[in-house]
N, C-alpha and C positions, 0 to 999 in steps of 0.2 A: 563307504565313508566319505568319498569325495562329494557325492550328491547331498548327503546330510550336512556336510560343512558348508556347501553353497547355500542351502536353504537357511541355515542358521545365520549366515552372513547377511542374507537378504532381510531377515527379520531385524537384525541390528541396524541396517541402513534405514529401513522403513521407520523404525522407532525413533531414530535420530531426526529424520525429516519431520515426523509428526511433532516431535518436541520443539523443533524450530518454528513450525507453523503456529503452534499454540502460543509460544512466547511472543510472537510478533503480533498476534491478533488480540491478545488478552487485554491490553490497555484500553482499546476502543470498544471492546465487546462486554467487558465485565461490569462497567459502571462502578468500579471499586473506588477506593480512596487513595489519593496520592499525598505524600508528606509535604512539608513546607517548602521547598523552593517553588514547586508548581503552584502552590496555593496563592503565592503573592506575585507571580510573574505577570508582567503586562501582556495583554492579548489584544492588539489593535483590531478593531472591527469597524467596517463602514456601515453596518446595519444598526443604526441608532433609531430608537423610537422615543416618543415623549407623550405625556398626558397631563392635563390639568387635574389637580386634586386639591383637597382642603379649601374649597371655595375659591380657587384661583390664587391662593397664597403660596402654593407649592406646586412643583411638577415632579412626576415620576419619570426618570430617565431609564430607558430600557436598552440593555446591551446583551451580547451573547457570550456565554462562557459557562463555567461550572455553576450549576444551579444552587449549590450550597454555599457559594462564596461570591456574592455580588460585590462589586467595587464600592468604595466609600468616597464621599466628597472630600476633596483636599483643598483647604483654604476657603475663601469666600468667592462665590461666583461673581464675575464682572459683567456689568451691563453697559452697552453702548447703543443708545437709541432703542431700536426695536430688536436688539440682538443680545443674547446672553451667552457667556462662555463658562462652562463648568469643567473643572479639572477633577479627574477621578484618580484614586489610588487603589492599589490592590487590597484585597480583603486581608484582615489580620488573622483570619482563621488559620489554624495550623494544618488542617487536613481538608481537602476539597474533593468532591466527587469528580470523576473523569468523564463527565457528560458535557454536551454542548447544548445549552438551552437559553431562552430569553430569561433574564432576571432584572429586577428593577431596583433603582437607587432613588431614595427620596431626597429632593433638593428644595430647601426653603428659598423662596425668591427674595432678593433684596428689595428694599423700598424703592418705589418708582416704577416697578413693572406693572403695567395695566393689563389685566387678563381679558379686557374687552378688545384688545388690539392683537394682531398677529405677532407671533414671537418666533424668531429664528434661534435655534439652540445649537451651539457648537460644543462638542465634547472633546477633551484632550486628556492625555495621561494614559491610564491603564486601558482605555478604549478611546478610539478616535472616530468621529463622524459628525454628521449634521442631521437635524430634523427641523421641521417647520410645524408650528402649532397655530391653527386658526384661532382667532380671538373668540371668546365666548359671546354668544348672542345676548345672553342675559347673565350678568354677574350675580351669583347667589350671595346671600348673606354669609358672613363667616360662621362656620359651624362652631358649636360649643366645644369646650375642652374635651378631648378624648373621644370625640364623635367620629365615626368612620366616614370615609368619602371614597369616591371612585371616579375614574375618567377614562375616556376612549384613547387607546394607543393607536389603533387602526380600525378597520371596519369589522373586526372580530374580537380583538384582544382588549381587555380592560385591566387597569391597575386598581387594586382595592387596598385602601389604607385602613388598618385596624390598629388598636392599641393593646399592649400587653408586654410580656417578656420579650426583650430584644433578641434573645437567643432561640426563641421558639416561634418561628413565623408560621402562621396557619397554612395548610396545604388544602387544595380543593379536592373534594371527594366526588361530588356529583353536581351537575348543572341541569336544571329542569325549568320548563316554562311554568309560571304560576300566574295565570290570568294575564294581565297586562304587564306583569313583572317577570323577572328571571330569578329563580331561587338558586342560591349558591350555598351548598352544604359543605362545610369544612370537615376534614377528617378528625377523628378523635385521636389525640396524641398518645403514643405508647405510655403505659403505666410507669415505666422505668425512666422516662425522659426527664432529664435534669434541666430546669429552666432558671435563669437568673430572676431575682425578685425585683426587677425594675419595671417601669411602665414607659414604653417607647413606641413610636409609630413603626409599624411593619408593613411592607408592601407585598401583596400576593397578586400574581398575574392569573387571569382566568380567560379562557377562550369561550365566549358566550355566543359566537356568531350564529350557530344553528338554532338557538332558542330565542334570540333577541327580537326577531321580526323587524319591523320598520318603525320609524318614529322614535320618540323619547323612550328611554329605558330606565327602570329603577331595579335595584337588586335587593332581594330579601336574603339577608345573611343569617346563618345559623350554624351551630356545631363548633367543635374545636375550641371551646372556651370563649367564643365570640358572642356577646350578648347585645343584640340590636333590636330595638322595639319597633322601628319604623323602616320602610323601604328607603334605600339610599340611591338618590338620582345619579346617573352616570353623566359627568360633565363632558363638554366638547362635542366634536363632530366625528363621524366615521366615513 
């Protein structure tokens, strides 16, 4: 009876230890959803990226955090010479995935910013850091309304702006070389996904480094409800 009791006690202790280990690791391993205080809390980060988009009239600011809850612009960006300061606020989403990934926030540039000149970007608020954007060698014509655009964040990552429901941002399914272009196929959204009936710019990040080769790059966008008839040139340098 003493031996049986000792074995039983051992199982109880082991089970308790396993329960503690599972509880400690689940937030970082499950990729689950956390409720609202975590959704809106500020997460400072020194890893800031930026890309020219929309013909140089806007930039995509890239920060790290929950992929489903990118921060939003708070107030108007301020410009001083060749520098811009953008204040970000936490997402208004009530639930955010517990991952850590790059996500992008679209920032419309104030009048007076010349995309042909280098731009120093300072981010404050929900994320903090700095990035430098080299001026565009050739300033493209402003795209027509609701036209997609894209820009280099670094030597591999691009920010892609498309238009549609603000609550249903396209996600990348596949990236393949397509002659001199790079084909980006967006995933088909779930049939039961609920999307708001607005039309707004959405920013999707895609790592195209393996398929981009060298020189100028254009993207062929398809799928996910994105209807684009011509390749989209990627602005900026990498």
